[in-house]
C-alpha positions as CSV (number, residue, x, y, z in Angstrom):
1,M,-88.0,192.6,51.7
2,P,-84.6,191.5,50.4
3,S,-83.4,192.9,47.2
4,T,-83.0,190.9,44.0
5,A,-79.2,191.0,44.3
6,E,-79.4,189.5,47.7
7,I,-81.7,186.7,46.5
8,F,-79.4,185.6,43.7
9,S,-76.4,185.9,46.0
10,V,-77.6,183.0,48.1
11,D,-76.3,179.5,47.1
12,T,-79.7,178.0,47.0
13,V,-78.7,175.0,44.8
14,S,-75.5,174.1,46.7
15,I,-73.3,174.3,43.6
16,R,-69.8,172.9,44.4
17,P,-66.5,173.4,42.6
18,A,-65.7,171.2,39.6
19,E,-62.7,169.6,41.4
20,E,-65.1,168.0,43.9
21,A,-67.3,166.5,41.1
22,F,-64.5,164.5,39.6
23,R,-62.7,162.6,42.3
24,S,-59.5,160.7,41.7
25,G,-59.7,156.9,41.6
26,S,-57.8,153.7,40.6
27,L,-58.2,151.3,37.7
28,V,-59.0,147.9,39.1
29,M,-59.1,146.0,35.8
30,P,-55.8,144.4,34.7
31,T,-54.0,146.3,32.0
32,A,-52.1,143.2,30.8
33,P,-53.2,139.6,30.0
34,D,-53.7,137.6,33.2
35,G,-51.8,134.6,31.9
36,V,-50.3,132.9,28.9
37,F,-52.7,130.8,26.8
38,V,-52.2,127.1,27.5
39,P,-53.2,124.8,24.7
40,P,-55.2,121.7,25.6
41,A,-53.2,118.6,26.5
42,P,-52.8,116.1,23.6
43,Q,-55.0,113.1,23.6
44,W,-54.4,109.5,22.5
45,A,-56.6,109.9,19.4
46,D,-54.6,113.0,18.3
47,S,-51.5,111.0,17.5
48,P,-51.1,110.4,13.7
49,V,-49.3,107.1,14.5
50,N,-52.3,105.8,16.3
51,G,-54.6,107.0,13.6
52,I,-52.6,105.3,10.8
53,M,-52.4,102.1,12.8
54,I,-56.2,102.1,13.4
55,C,-56.9,102.6,9.7
56,L,-54.5,99.8,8.7
57,A,-55.9,97.4,11.3
58,A,-59.5,98.2,10.2
59,I,-58.6,97.7,6.5
60,S,-56.9,94.4,7.3
61,M,-59.9,93.1,9.3
62,I,-62.2,94.1,6.5
63,F,-60.2,92.0,4.0
64,L,-60.1,89.1,6.4
65,L,-63.7,89.3,7.5
66,S,-64.9,86.4,5.5
67,Q,-62.1,84.2,6.8
68,L,-62.9,85.3,10.3
69,V,-66.6,84.3,9.9
70,E,-65.5,81.0,8.5
71,I,-63.1,80.0,11.3
72,L,-65.0,81.6,14.1
73,P,-67.0,78.4,14.9
74,F,-63.7,76.5,15.3
75,I,-62.3,79.2,17.6
76,L,-65.4,79.3,19.8
77,G,-65.8,75.6,19.8
78,G,-62.2,75.2,20.8
79,A,-62.9,77.2,23.9
80,V,-65.1,74.3,25.2
81,R,-63.8,71.2,23.4
82,S,-60.5,70.0,22.0
83,K,-61.9,68.5,18.7
84,P,-62.5,71.9,17.0
85,V,-58.9,72.8,17.6
86,S,-57.6,69.7,15.8
87,D,-60.2,70.1,13.1
88,L,-58.9,73.7,12.4
89,E,-55.3,72.5,12.3
90,A,-56.2,69.7,9.9
91,S,-57.3,72.2,7.3
92,V,-54.4,73.9,5.6
93,R,-56.6,76.8,4.4
94,H,-58.3,77.3,7.7
95,S,-55.0,77.3,9.6
96,R,-53.5,79.7,7.1
97,D,-56.4,82.1,7.5
98,R,-56.1,81.7,11.3
99,N,-52.4,82.6,11.2
100,A,-53.2,85.8,9.1
101,L,-55.8,86.8,11.6
102,F,-53.4,86.2,14.5
103,Y,-50.8,88.5,13.0
104,V,-53.4,91.3,12.5
105,C,-54.7,90.9,16.1
106,V,-51.2,91.6,17.5
107,P,-51.3,95.3,16.5
108,L,-55.0,95.5,17.4
109,L,-54.1,94.3,21.0
110,A,-51.3,96.9,21.1
111,L,-53.8,99.7,20.1
112,V,-56.3,98.6,22.8
113,S,-53.5,98.2,25.4
114,S,-52.0,101.6,24.6
115,R,-55.4,103.4,24.6
116,Y,-56.6,102.0,27.9
117,M,-53.2,101.4,29.5
118,L,-53.6,97.6,29.8
119,Y,-49.8,97.4,29.6
120,A,-48.5,100.5,31.3
121,P,-45.0,100.2,32.8
122,A,-43.5,103.4,34.2
123,W,-40.8,103.6,31.5
124,L,-43.5,104.3,28.9
125,E,-44.8,107.4,30.6
126,S,-42.0,109.6,29.1
127,F,-43.0,108.8,25.5
128,S,-45.7,110.3,23.3
129,F,-48.9,108.4,22.7
130,G,-47.8,107.2,19.3
131,A,-44.5,106.1,20.6
132,R,-46.2,104.2,23.4
133,T,-48.3,102.3,20.9
134,L,-45.3,101.3,18.8
135,L,-43.3,100.3,21.9
136,T,-46.2,98.3,23.2
137,L,-46.4,96.5,19.8
138,A,-42.7,95.8,20.0
139,V,-43.1,94.3,23.5
140,F,-46.0,92.0,22.4
141,A,-44.1,91.0,19.2
142,G,-41.2,90.1,21.5
143,Y,-43.5,88.1,23.7
144,V,-44.8,86.1,20.7
145,L,-41.2,85.6,19.4
146,I,-39.9,84.4,22.7
147,R,-42.8,82.0,23.0
148,E,-42.2,80.6,19.5
149,I,-38.5,80.1,20.2
150,L,-39.3,78.2,23.4
151,V,-41.9,76.1,21.6
152,A,-39.5,75.1,18.8
153,A,-36.6,74.4,21.3
154,A,-38.5,72.4,23.9
155,W,-39.9,69.5,21.7
156,N,-38.4,66.1,22.2
157,R,-39.1,62.7,20.8
158,H,-40.8,61.4,23.9
159,I,-44.0,63.3,23.0
160,S,-46.0,63.2,19.7
161,R,-44.8,66.0,17.4
162,E,-48.4,66.4,16.1
163,T,-49.9,66.7,19.5
164,Y,-47.2,68.9,20.8
165,F,-47.5,71.5,18.0
166,L,-51.3,71.3,18.0
167,S,-51.3,72.3,21.7
168,A,-48.8,75.1,21.0
169,R,-50.7,76.6,18.0
170,C,-54.0,76.7,19.8
171,F,-52.5,79.7,21.5
172,R,-53.3,81.6,18.3
173,N,-57.0,80.6,18.5
174,F,-57.3,81.9,22.0
175,F,-55.3,85.0,21.2
176,I,-57.8,85.9,18.4
177,L,-60.7,85.1,20.7
178,S,-59.2,87.4,23.4
179,V,-58.6,90.3,21.1
180,L,-62.1,90.0,19.6
181,L,-63.6,90.1,23.1
182,L,-61.5,93.2,24.0
183,V,-62.6,95.1,20.9
184,I,-66.3,94.2,21.4
185,T,-66.0,95.2,25.1
186,V,-64.3,98.5,24.3
187,G,-67.0,99.3,21.7
188,V,-69.9,98.5,23.9
189,M,-68.6,100.3,27.0
190,S,-67.7,103.3,24.9
191,I,-71.3,103.5,23.7
192,F,-72.4,103.6,27.3
193,R,-69.7,106.2,28.1
194,A,-67.9,104.0,30.7
195,N,-64.8,105.6,32.1
196,D,-61.4,104.4,31.0
197,L,-60.6,102.8,34.3
198,S,-63.7,100.6,34.2
199,V,-62.9,99.6,30.6
200,K,-59.3,98.7,31.7
201,Y,-60.4,96.4,34.5
202,V,-63.0,94.6,32.5
203,C,-60.5,94.1,29.6
204,L,-57.8,92.8,32.0
205,A,-60.3,90.4,33.6
206,E,-61.4,89.1,30.2
207,A,-57.8,88.6,29.0
208,A,-56.9,86.7,32.2
209,L,-60.0,84.5,31.9
210,V,-59.2,83.6,28.2
211,H,-55.6,82.9,29.1
212,V,-56.6,80.5,31.9
213,L,-59.0,78.8,29.6
214,F,-56.1,78.4,27.0
215,L,-53.8,76.9,29.7
216,F,-56.5,74.3,30.6
217,R,-57.1,73.4,26.9
218,R,-53.4,73.1,26.1
219,T,-52.9,70.8,29.1
220,Q,-55.8,68.7,28.0
221,I,-54.3,68.3,24.5
222,L,-50.8,67.5,25.9
223,R,-52.2,64.8,28.1
224,N,-53.1,62.8,25.0
225,S,-49.3,62.1,24.6
226,C,-47.8,62.5,28.1
227,N,-48.7,62.3,31.7
228,Q,-50.1,65.1,33.9
229,F,-46.8,66.0,35.4
230,T,-45.0,66.3,32.1
231,A,-47.8,68.4,30.7
232,I,-47.5,70.8,33.6
233,L,-43.8,71.1,33.1
234,Y,-44.3,72.0,29.5
235,L,-46.9,74.5,30.6
236,C,-44.6,76.2,33.0
237,A,-41.7,76.4,30.6
238,L,-43.5,77.4,27.5
239,E,-46.5,79.5,28.7
240,L,-46.1,80.7,32.3
241,L,-42.5,81.8,31.8
242,P,-43.1,84.2,28.8
243,T,-46.3,85.4,30.6
244,F,-44.4,86.1,33.8
245,L,-41.8,88.1,31.9
246,L,-44.5,90.2,30.2
247,V,-46.3,90.9,33.5
248,A,-43.0,91.5,35.3
249,S,-41.9,94.1,32.6
250,A,-45.1,96.0,33.3
251,A,-45.0,95.7,37.1
252,F,-41.4,96.2,38.0
253,M,-39.9,98.3,35.1
């Protein structure tokens, strides 16, 4: 029978040295930040310039809402017949209200165009969102100014002055109609969460359709004082040329 000393001398529990219990290892977690924090990219709505312009345009439209409701039947009727166009011009108050709405719609169109890139030449890409809106507004104001200069310079005595300027000023009616359609379209498609590209194509199609309708109506009015060929010449010089310059500035610059 083994002695007590012999029993306790046997390593029955396999006890190992402490060095074997704590093995060396490596820390796999990073000891430094894995990257620099990148702030989110600025959005169109973040621009204070755009915010201020939206507020000013909204306030202006609120003040002119009653005038818009009053002349809207003339604008809509002028899209299908010539008589509402002449009826609106015959009223000094209505034509004055129409002109005020027209000038408010110019920055509205610039805001919609800047937001959905309806007018997006390559040279605008290097500017901030607010600067893009202001530059787009400047381009549209230049387009209106060039058109007004051409209209004033092209009239001659061979055509009735009243008919000539009636056909020229109906541009403002269709411009207001186009902007109202764009704003309504943007609002409805935003509610249904349509993507920006779809909104852009729908807005461009609407603007093109209204412009073609305006060209047809102006030609119809001009034919009351001149023949078809002369009306087309006026159309090319006074409408198609400024429009071509606007489109060319977006496509080739």
